[in-house]
PyMOL Python script that loads the backbone (N, CA, C, O; Angstrom):
from pymol import cmd

cmd.read_pdbstr("""\
ATOM      1  N   MET A   1      64.038 -87.206  59.129  1.00  0.00           N
ATOM      2  CA  MET A   1      62.631 -86.945  59.385  1.00  0.00           C
ATOM      3  C   MET A   1      61.857 -87.148  58.082  1.00  0.00           C
ATOM      4  O   MET A   1      62.310 -86.738  57.013  1.00  0.00           O
ATOM      5  N   LYS A   2      60.683 -87.784  58.180  1.00  0.00           N
ATOM      6  CA  LYS A   2      59.875 -88.034  57.005  1.00  0.00           C
ATOM      7  C   LYS A   2      59.368 -86.728  56.402  1.00  0.00           C
ATOM      8  O   LYS A   2      59.230 -85.720  57.094  1.00  0.00           O
ATOM      9  N   LYS A   3      59.093 -86.766  55.095  1.00  0.00           N
ATOM     10  CA  LYS A   3      58.557 -85.584  54.434  1.00  0.00           C
ATOM     11  C   LYS A   3      57.207 -85.231  55.049  1.00  0.00           C
ATOM     12  O   LYS A   3      56.359 -86.100  55.248  1.00  0.00           O
ATOM     13  N   GLY A   4      57.022 -83.970  55.343  1.00  0.00           N
ATOM     14  CA  GLY A   4      55.772 -83.498  55.912  1.00  0.00           C
ATOM     15  C   GLY A   4      55.663 -83.656  57.410  1.00  0.00           C
ATOM     16  O   GLY A   4      54.687 -83.201  58.006  1.00  0.00           O
ATOM     17  N   ALA A   5      56.629 -84.283  58.028  1.00  0.00           N
ATOM     18  CA  ALA A   5      56.555 -84.513  59.472  1.00  0.00           C
ATOM     19  C   ALA A   5      56.643 -83.201  60.247  1.00  0.00           C
ATOM     20  O   ALA A   5      55.995 -83.044  61.282  1.00  0.00           O
ATOM     21  N   TYR A   6      57.443 -82.262  59.747  1.00  0.00           N
ATOM     22  CA  TYR A   6      57.586 -80.979  60.430  1.00  0.00           C
ATOM     23  C   TYR A   6      56.257 -80.224  60.447  1.00  0.00           C
ATOM     24  O   TYR A   6      55.845 -79.710  61.487  1.00  0.00           O
ATOM     25  N   SER A   7      55.593 -80.158  59.302  1.00  0.00           N
ATOM     26  CA  SER A   7      54.306 -79.457  59.222  1.00  0.00           C
ATOM     27  C   SER A   7      53.272 -80.099  60.140  1.00  0.00           C
ATOM     28  O   SER A   7      52.555 -79.406  60.861  1.00  0.00           O
ATOM     29  N   LYS A   8      53.203 -81.416  60.108  1.00  0.00           N
ATOM     30  CA  LYS A   8      52.239 -82.119  60.946  1.00  0.00           C
ATOM     31  C   LYS A   8      52.553 -81.910  62.421  1.00  0.00           C
ATOM     32  O   LYS A   8      51.644 -81.751  63.236  1.00  0.00           O
ATOM     33  N   PHE A   9      53.836 -81.910  62.765  1.00  0.00           N
ATOM     34  CA  PHE A   9      54.240 -81.678  64.148  1.00  0.00           C
ATOM     35  C   PHE A   9      53.801 -80.289  64.617  1.00  0.00           C
ATOM     36  O   PHE A   9      53.281 -80.140  65.722  1.00  0.00           O
ATOM     37  N   ILE A  10      54.009 -79.284  63.781  1.00  0.00           N
ATOM     38  CA  ILE A  10      53.630 -77.912  64.146  1.00  0.00           C
ATOM     39  C   ILE A  10      52.118 -77.803  64.334  1.00  0.00           C
ATOM     40  O   ILE A  10      51.656 -77.170  65.283  1.00  0.00           O
ATOM     41  N   VAL A  11      51.350 -78.413  63.440  1.00  0.00           N
ATOM     42  CA  VAL A  11      49.886 -78.359  63.558  1.00  0.00           C
ATOM     43  C   VAL A  11      49.427 -79.034  64.849  1.00  0.00           C
ATOM     44  O   VAL A  11      48.599 -78.484  65.575  1.00  0.00           O
ATOM     45  N   VAL A  12      49.951 -80.204  65.135  1.00  0.00           N
ATOM     46  CA  VAL A  12      49.579 -80.914  66.365  1.00  0.00           C
ATOM     47  C   VAL A  12      50.015 -80.121  67.596  1.00  0.00           C
ATOM     48  O   VAL A  12      49.280 -80.042  68.580  1.00  0.00           O
ATOM     49  N   LEU A  13      51.207 -79.539  67.537  1.00  0.00           N
ATOM     50  CA  LEU A  13      51.704 -78.736  68.649  1.00  0.00           C
ATOM     51  C   LEU A  13      50.810 -77.525  68.899  1.00  0.00           C
ATOM     52  O   LEU A  13      50.488 -77.227  70.049  1.00  0.00           O
ATOM     53  N   VAL A  14      50.410 -76.833  67.857  1.00  0.00           N
ATOM     54  CA  VAL A  14      49.551 -75.653  68.015  1.00  0.00           C
ATOM     55  C   VAL A  14      48.197 -76.056  68.591  1.00  0.00           C
ATOM     56  O   VAL A  14      47.673 -75.365  69.465  1.00  0.00           O
ATOM     57  N   ILE A  15      47.627 -77.152  68.121  1.00  0.00           N
ATOM     58  CA  ILE A  15      46.345 -77.610  68.665  1.00  0.00           C
ATOM     59  C   ILE A  15      46.495 -77.947  70.151  1.00  0.00           C
ATOM     60  O   ILE A  15      45.668 -77.542  70.968  1.00  0.00           O
ATOM     61  N   PHE A  16      47.550 -78.689  70.497  1.00  0.00           N
ATOM     62  CA  PHE A  16      47.792 -79.045  71.890  1.00  0.00           C
ATOM     63  C   PHE A  16      47.971 -77.791  72.753  1.00  0.00           C
ATOM     64  O   PHE A  16      47.390 -77.694  73.834  1.00  0.00           O
ATOM     65  N   LEU A  17      48.772 -76.834  72.280  1.00  0.00           N
ATOM     66  CA  LEU A  17      49.005 -75.611  73.057  1.00  0.00           C
ATOM     67  C   LEU A  17      47.734 -74.782  73.206  1.00  0.00           C
ATOM     68  O   LEU A  17      47.520 -74.171  74.254  1.00  0.00           O
ATOM     69  N   ASN A  18      46.892 -74.749  72.181  1.00  0.00           N
ATOM     70  CA  ASN A  18      45.625 -74.020  72.290  1.00  0.00           C
ATOM     71  C   ASN A  18      44.709 -74.659  73.328  1.00  0.00           C
ATOM     72  O   ASN A  18      44.066 -73.955  74.107  1.00  0.00           O
ATOM     73  N   VAL A  19      44.646 -75.985  73.341  1.00  0.00           N
ATOM     74  CA  VAL A  19      43.824 -76.676  74.341  1.00  0.00           C
ATOM     75  C   VAL A  19      44.386 -76.436  75.739  1.00  0.00           C
ATOM     76  O   VAL A  19      43.635 -76.146  76.670  1.00  0.00           O
ATOM     77  N   ALA A  20      45.701 -76.557  75.888  1.00  0.00           N
ATOM     78  CA  ALA A  20      46.325 -76.325  77.195  1.00  0.00           C
ATOM     79  C   ALA A  20      46.103 -74.888  77.668  1.00  0.00           C
ATOM     80  O   ALA A  20      45.822 -74.657  78.844  1.00  0.00           O
ATOM     81  N   PHE A  21      46.228 -73.930  76.761  1.00  0.00           N
ATOM     82  CA  PHE A  21      46.011 -72.522  77.105  1.00  0.00           C
ATOM     83  C   PHE A  21      44.564 -72.303  77.548  1.00  0.00           C
ATOM     84  O   PHE A  21      44.313 -71.633  78.549  1.00  0.00           O
ATOM     85  N   THR A  22      43.625 -72.863  76.808  1.00  0.00           N
ATOM     86  CA  THR A  22      42.210 -72.698  77.137  1.00  0.00           C
ATOM     87  C   THR A  22      41.882 -73.304  78.496  1.00  0.00           C
ATOM     88  O   THR A  22      41.182 -72.690  79.301  1.00  0.00           O
ATOM     89  N   VAL A  23      42.384 -74.500  78.746  1.00  0.00           N
ATOM     90  CA  VAL A  23      42.126 -75.157  80.037  1.00  0.00           C
ATOM     91  C   VAL A  23      42.740 -74.347  81.177  1.00  0.00           C
ATOM     92  O   VAL A  23      42.119 -74.170  82.225  1.00  0.00           O
ATOM     93  N   SER A  24      43.959 -73.858  80.969  1.00  0.00           N
ATOM     94  CA  SER A  24      44.597 -73.086  82.038  1.00  0.00           C
ATOM     95  C   SER A  24      43.859 -71.777  82.297  1.00  0.00           C
ATOM     96  O   SER A  24      43.735 -71.359  83.448  1.00  0.00           O
ATOM     97  N   ILE A  25      43.374 -71.131  81.258  1.00  0.00           N
ATOM     98  CA  ILE A  25      42.601 -69.889  81.446  1.00  0.00           C
ATOM     99  C   ILE A  25      41.300 -70.188  82.196  1.00  0.00           C
ATOM    100  O   ILE A  25      40.895 -69.416  83.065  1.00  0.00           O
ATOM    101  N   ILE A  26      40.652 -71.295  81.867  1.00  0.00           N
ATOM    102  CA  ILE A  26      39.406 -71.657  82.552  1.00  0.00           C
ATOM    103  C   ILE A  26      39.646 -71.878  84.045  1.00  0.00           C
ATOM    104  O   ILE A  26      38.819 -71.483  84.866  1.00  0.00           O
ATOM    105  N   PHE A  27      40.769 -72.506  84.405  1.00  0.00           N
ATOM    106  CA  PHE A  27      41.052 -72.746  85.825  1.00  0.00           C
ATOM    107  C   PHE A  27      41.555 -71.495  86.541  1.00  0.00           C
ATOM    108  O   PHE A  27      41.314 -71.334  87.737  1.00  0.00           O
ATOM    109  N   ILE A  28      42.243 -70.617  85.837  1.00  0.00           N
ATOM    110  CA  ILE A  28      42.795 -69.412  86.452  1.00  0.00           C
ATOM    111  C   ILE A  28      41.763 -68.286  86.530  1.00  0.00           C
ATOM    112  O   ILE A  28      41.825 -67.451  87.432  1.00  0.00           O
ATOM    113  N   LEU A  29      40.824 -68.259  85.600  1.00  0.00           N
ATOM    114  CA  LEU A  29      39.860 -67.162  85.495  1.00  0.00           C
ATOM    115  C   LEU A  29      39.099 -66.870  86.791  1.00  0.00           C
ATOM    116  O   LEU A  29      38.950 -65.697  87.135  1.00  0.00           O
ATOM    117  N   PRO A  30      38.614 -67.863  87.520  1.00  0.00           N
ATOM    118  CA  PRO A  30      37.890 -67.542  88.764  1.00  0.00           C
ATOM    119  C   PRO A  30      38.772 -66.854  89.815  1.00  0.00           C
ATOM    120  O   PRO A  30      38.257 -66.136  90.673  1.00  0.00           O
ATOM    121  N   LYS A  31      40.079 -67.062  89.760  1.00  0.00           N
ATOM    122  CA  LYS A  31      40.977 -66.466  90.750  1.00  0.00           C
ATOM    123  C   LYS A  31      41.365 -65.037  90.397  1.00  0.00           C
ATOM    124  O   LYS A  31      41.872 -64.301  91.244  1.00  0.00           O
ATOM    125  N   LEU A  32      41.128 -64.643  89.146  1.00  0.00           N
ATOM    126  CA  LEU A  32      41.478 -63.292  88.715  1.00  0.00           C
ATOM    127  C   LEU A  32      40.314 -62.339  88.944  1.00  0.00           C
ATOM    128  O   LEU A  32      39.155 -62.750  89.001  1.00  0.00           O
ATOM    129  N   ALA A  33      40.643 -61.072  89.074  1.00  0.00           N
ATOM    130  CA  ALA A  33      39.604 -60.063  89.253  1.00  0.00           C
ATOM    131  C   ALA A  33      39.136 -59.519  87.909  1.00  0.00           C
ATOM    132  O   ALA A  33      38.222 -58.696  87.855  1.00  0.00           O
ATOM    133  N   PHE A  34      39.758 -59.975  86.827  1.00  0.00           N
ATOM    134  CA  PHE A  34      39.421 -59.486  85.496  1.00  0.00           C
ATOM    135  C   PHE A  34      39.655 -60.593  84.470  1.00  0.00           C
ATOM    136  O   PHE A  34      40.346 -61.576  84.736  1.00  0.00           O
ATOM    137  N   GLU A  35      39.065 -60.409  83.302  1.00  0.00           N
ATOM    138  CA  GLU A  35      39.287 -61.358  82.209  1.00  0.00           C
ATOM    139  C   GLU A  35      40.455 -60.861  81.360  1.00  0.00           C
ATOM    140  O   GLU A  35      40.418 -59.727  80.882  1.00  0.00           O
ATOM    141  N   PRO A  36      41.483 -61.671  81.162  1.00  0.00           N
ATOM    142  CA  PRO A  36      42.645 -61.233  80.375  1.00  0.00           C
ATOM    143  C   PRO A  36      42.351 -61.309  78.865  1.00  0.00           C
ATOM    144  O   PRO A  36      42.962 -62.100  78.146  1.00  0.00           O
ATOM    145  N   SER A  37      41.415 -60.483  78.402  1.00  0.00           N
ATOM    146  CA  SER A  37      40.959 -60.564  77.015  1.00  0.00           C
ATOM    147  C   SER A  37      42.069 -60.233  76.015  1.00  0.00           C
ATOM    148  O   SER A  37      42.121 -60.821  74.935  1.00  0.00           O
ATOM    149  N   THR A  38      42.953 -59.301  76.365  1.00  0.00           N
ATOM    150  CA  THR A  38      44.054 -58.967  75.458  1.00  0.00           C
ATOM    151  C   THR A  38      45.006 -60.146  75.313  1.00  0.00           C
ATOM    152  O   THR A  38      45.465 -60.441  74.209  1.00  0.00           O
ATOM    153  N   LEU A  39      45.304 -60.817  76.410  1.00  0.00           N
ATOM    154  CA  LEU A  39      46.168 -61.994  76.365  1.00  0.00           C
ATOM    155  C   LEU A  39      45.533 -63.103  75.531  1.00  0.00           C
ATOM    156  O   LEU A  39      46.205 -63.736  74.716  1.00  0.00           O
ATOM    157  N   ILE A  40      44.246 -63.335  75.735  1.00  0.00           N
ATOM    158  CA  ILE A  40      43.544 -64.390  75.004  1.00  0.00           C
ATOM    159  C   ILE A  40      43.519 -64.076  73.512  1.00  0.00           C
ATOM    160  O   ILE A  40      43.807 -64.948  72.693  1.00  0.00           O
ATOM    161  N   ALA A  41      43.183 -62.855  73.154  1.00  0.00           N
ATOM    162  CA  ALA A  41      43.138 -62.464  71.741  1.00  0.00           C
ATOM    163  C   ALA A  41      44.523 -62.548  71.107  1.00  0.00           C
ATOM    164  O   ALA A  41      44.659 -63.001  69.971  1.00  0.00           O
ATOM    165  N   SER A  42      45.535 -62.120  71.823  1.00  0.00           N
ATOM    166  CA  SER A  42      46.904 -62.167  71.293  1.00  0.00           C
ATOM    167  C   SER A  42      47.368 -63.603  71.087  1.00  0.00           C
ATOM    168  O   SER A  42      48.006 -63.910  70.080  1.00  0.00           O
ATOM    169  N   TRP A  43      47.058 -64.475  72.022  1.00  0.00           N
ATOM    170  CA  TRP A  43      47.470 -65.879  71.901  1.00  0.00           C
ATOM    171  C   TRP A  43      46.865 -66.525  70.648  1.00  0.00           C
ATOM    172  O   TRP A  43      47.570 -67.148  69.854  1.00  0.00           O
ATOM    173  N   PHE A  44      45.551 -66.365  70.488  1.00  0.00           N
ATOM    174  CA  PHE A  44      44.904 -67.014  69.349  1.00  0.00           C
ATOM    175  C   PHE A  44      45.262 -66.332  68.026  1.00  0.00           C
ATOM    176  O   PHE A  44      45.258 -66.982  66.981  1.00  0.00           O
ATOM    177  N   THR A  45      45.566 -65.056  68.057  1.00  0.00           N
ATOM    178  CA  THR A  45      46.066 -64.385  66.850  1.00  0.00           C
ATOM    179  C   THR A  45      47.423 -64.948  66.462  1.00  0.00           C
ATOM    180  O   THR A  45      47.677 -65.199  65.283  1.00  0.00           O
ATOM    181  N   PHE A  46      48.290 -65.147  67.435  1.00  0.00           N
ATOM    182  CA  PHE A  46      49.616 -65.705  67.184  1.00  0.00           C
ATOM    183  C   PHE A  46      49.535 -67.108  66.601  1.00  0.00           C
ATOM    184  O   PHE A  46      50.175 -67.398  65.590  1.00  0.00           O
ATOM    185  N   THR A  47      48.747 -67.987  67.233  1.00  0.00           N
ATOM    186  CA  THR A  47      48.690 -69.368  66.759  1.00  0.00           C
ATOM    187  C   THR A  47      47.998 -69.474  65.402  1.00  0.00           C
ATOM    188  O   THR A  47      48.383 -70.304  64.578  1.00  0.00           O
ATOM    189  N   THR A  48      46.988 -68.649  65.162  1.00  0.00           N
ATOM    190  CA  THR A  48      46.335 -68.641  63.858  1.00  0.00           C
ATOM    191  C   THR A  48      47.288 -68.175  62.776  1.00  0.00           C
ATOM    192  O   THR A  48      47.307 -68.736  61.681  1.00  0.00           O
ATOM    193  N   THR A  49      48.080 -67.152  63.073  1.00  0.00           N
ATOM    194  CA  THR A  49      49.066 -66.659  62.113  1.00  0.00           C
ATOM    195  C   THR A  49      50.107 -67.724  61.799  1.00  0.00           C
ATOM    196  O   THR A  49      50.528 -67.861  60.650  1.00  0.00           O
ATOM    197  N   GLU A  50      50.522 -68.475  62.806  1.00  0.00           N
ATOM    198  CA  GLU A  50      51.480 -69.558  62.577  1.00  0.00           C
ATOM    199  C   GLU A  50      50.906 -70.597  61.615  1.00  0.00           C
ATOM    200  O   GLU A  50      51.589 -71.029  60.686  1.00  0.00           O
ATOM    201  N   LEU A  51      49.670 -70.994  61.830  1.00  0.00           N
ATOM    202  CA  LEU A  51      49.060 -72.004  60.968  1.00  0.00           C
ATOM    203  C   LEU A  51      48.824 -71.478  59.552  1.00  0.00           C
ATOM    204  O   LEU A  51      49.022 -72.205  58.579  1.00  0.00           O
ATOM    205  N   LEU A  52      48.406 -70.223  59.435  1.00  0.00           N
ATOM    206  CA  LEU A  52      48.197 -69.643  58.103  1.00  0.00           C
ATOM    207  C   LEU A  52      49.508 -69.498  57.348  1.00  0.00           C
ATOM    208  O   LEU A  52      49.550 -69.706  56.135  1.00  0.00           O
ATOM    209  N   THR A  53      50.569 -69.145  58.045  1.00  0.00           N
ATOM    210  CA  THR A  53      51.886 -69.041  57.412  1.00  0.00           C
ATOM    211  C   THR A  53      52.364 -70.404  56.946  1.00  0.00           C
ATOM    212  O   THR A  53      52.908 -70.530  55.849  1.00  0.00           O
ATOM    213  N   LEU A  54      52.170 -71.411  57.757  1.00  0.00           N
ATOM    214  CA  LEU A  54      52.548 -72.770  57.381  1.00  0.00           C
ATOM    215  C   LEU A  54      51.757 -73.223  56.151  1.00  0.00           C
ATOM    216  O   LEU A  54      52.321 -73.842  55.248  1.00  0.00           O
ATOM    217  N   ALA A  55      50.473 -72.924  56.108  1.00  0.00           N
ATOM    218  CA  ALA A  55      49.642 -73.285  54.960  1.00  0.00           C
ATOM    219  C   ALA A  55      50.089 -72.543  53.703  1.00  0.00           C
ATOM    220  O   ALA A  55      50.100 -73.118  52.615  1.00  0.00           O
ATOM    221  N   TYR A  56      50.454 -71.276  53.846  1.00  0.00           N
ATOM    222  CA  TYR A  56      50.920 -70.487  52.704  1.00  0.00           C
ATOM    223  C   TYR A  56      52.222 -71.064  52.139  1.00  0.00           C
ATOM    224  O   TYR A  56      52.377 -71.174  50.922  1.00  0.00           O
ATOM    225  N   ILE A  57      53.145 -71.428  53.014  1.00  0.00           N
ATOM    226  CA  ILE A  57      54.418 -72.013  52.566  1.00  0.00           C
ATOM    227  C   ILE A  57      54.163 -73.321  51.828  1.00  0.00           C
ATOM    228  O   ILE A  57      54.758 -73.569  50.779  1.00  0.00           O
ATOM    229  N   LYS A  58      53.281 -74.157  52.371  1.00  0.00           N
ATOM    230  CA  LYS A  58      52.973 -75.432  51.730  1.00  0.00           C
ATOM    231  C   LYS A  58      52.316 -75.207  50.371  1.00  0.00           C
ATOM    232  O   LYS A  58      52.623 -75.909  49.407  1.00  0.00           O
ATOM    233  N   LYS A  59      51.423 -74.241  50.295  1.00  0.00           N
ATOM    234  CA  LYS A  59      50.751 -73.929  49.027  1.00  0.00           C
ATOM    235  C   LYS A  59      51.755 -73.464  47.984  1.00  0.00           C
ATOM    236  O   LYS A  59      51.654 -73.847  46.818  1.00  0.00           O
ATOM    237  N   GLN A  60      52.724 -72.645  48.383  1.00  0.00           N
ATOM    238  CA  GLN A  60      53.743 -72.166  47.455  1.00  0.00           C
ATOM    239  C   GLN A  60      54.628 -73.311  46.969  1.00  0.00           C
ATOM    240  O   GLN A  60      55.009 -73.337  45.799  1.00  0.00           O
ATOM    241  N   LYS A  61      54.960 -74.252  47.845  1.00  0.00           N
ATOM    242  CA  LYS A  61      55.760 -75.413  47.438  1.00  0.00           C
ATOM    243  C   LYS A  61      55.002 -76.260  46.423  1.00  0.00           C
ATOM    244  O   LYS A  61      55.584 -76.737  45.449  1.00  0.00           O
ATOM    245  N   ILE A  62      53.722 -76.444  46.648  1.00  0.00           N
ATOM    246  CA  ILE A  62      52.901 -77.232  45.713  1.00  0.00           C
ATOM    247  C   ILE A  62      52.803 -76.516  44.370  1.00  0.00           C
ATOM    248  O   ILE A  62      52.881 -77.145  43.315  1.00  0.00           O
ATOM    249  N   LYS A  63      52.633 -75.197  44.418  1.00  0.00           N
ATOM    250  CA  LYS A  63      52.506 -74.418  43.202  1.00  0.00           C
ATOM    251  C   LYS A  63      53.795 -74.477  42.368  1.00  0.00           C
ATOM    252  O   LYS A  63      53.741 -74.487  41.138  1.00  0.00           O
ATOM    253  N   LYS A  64      54.939 -74.514  43.034  1.00  0.00           N
ATOM    254  CA  LYS A  64      56.226 -74.564  42.335  1.00  0.00           C
ATOM    255  C   LYS A  64      56.580 -75.984  41.893  1.00  0.00           C
ATOM    256  O   LYS A  64      57.629 -76.196  41.283  1.00  0.00           O
ATOM    257  N   GLY A  65      55.732 -76.943  42.187  1.00  0.00           N
ATOM    258  CA  GLY A  65      55.977 -78.311  41.767  1.00  0.00           C
ATOM    259  C   GLY A  65      56.723 -79.143  42.781  1.00  0.00           C
ATOM    260  O   GLY A  65      57.199 -80.234  42.465  1.00  0.00           O
ATOM    261  N   GLY A  66      56.831 -78.640  43.998  1.00  0.00           N
ATOM    262  CA  GLY A  66      57.503 -79.389  45.050  1.00  0.00           C
ATOM    263  C   GLY A  66      56.639 -80.511  45.551  1.00  0.00           C
ATOM    264  O   GLY A  66      55.496 -80.668  45.121  1.00  0.00           O
ATOM    265  N   SER A  67      57.168 -81.273  46.436  1.00  0.00           N
ATOM    266  CA  SER A  67      56.444 -82.399  47.001  1.00  0.00           C
ATOM    267  C   SER A  67      55.347 -81.891  47.939  1.00  0.00           C
ATOM    268  O   SER A  67      55.547 -80.929  48.681  1.00  0.00           O
ATOM    269  N   GLU A  68      54.193 -82.547  47.896  1.00  0.00           N
ATOM    270  CA  GLU A  68      53.101 -82.161  48.776  1.00  0.00           C
ATOM    271  C   GLU A  68      53.394 -82.505  50.224  1.00  0.00           C
ATOM    272  O   GLU A  68      52.823 -81.899  51.132  1.00  0.00           O
ATOM    273  N   GLY A  69      54.260 -83.453  50.450  1.00  0.00           N
ATOM    274  CA  GLY A  69      54.527 -83.920  51.803  1.00  0.00           C
ATOM    275  C   GLY A  69      55.526 -83.093  52.563  1.00  0.00           C
ATOM    276  O   GLY A  69      55.753 -83.357  53.743  1.00  0.00           O
ATOM    277  N   GLU A  70      56.127 -82.118  51.954  1.00  0.00           N
ATOM    278  CA  GLU A  70      57.157 -81.323  52.644  1.00  0.00           C
ATOM    279  C   GLU A  70      56.544 -80.254  53.483  1.00  0.00           C
ATOM    280  O   GLU A  70      57.261 -79.492  54.132  1.00  0.00           O
TER     281      GLU A  70
END
""", "prot")
cmd.dss("prot")
cmd.show_as("cartoon", "prot")
cmd.util.cbc("prot")
cmd.orient("prot")
């Protein structure tokens, strides 16, 4: 696997999953008697934490003199 491919894959995957989650909530919402606000907040908290953790790891690698592409 090319350097940096894992990070890019995770970012693209998270964006795709967020769009899919949003679209599915929009289609399911009219059928529900309530808005699943806890589920929505938890989902976006999880995906944001994943991206921030990935950014932190990359920043630490750069700071230690590692390759920027990893």
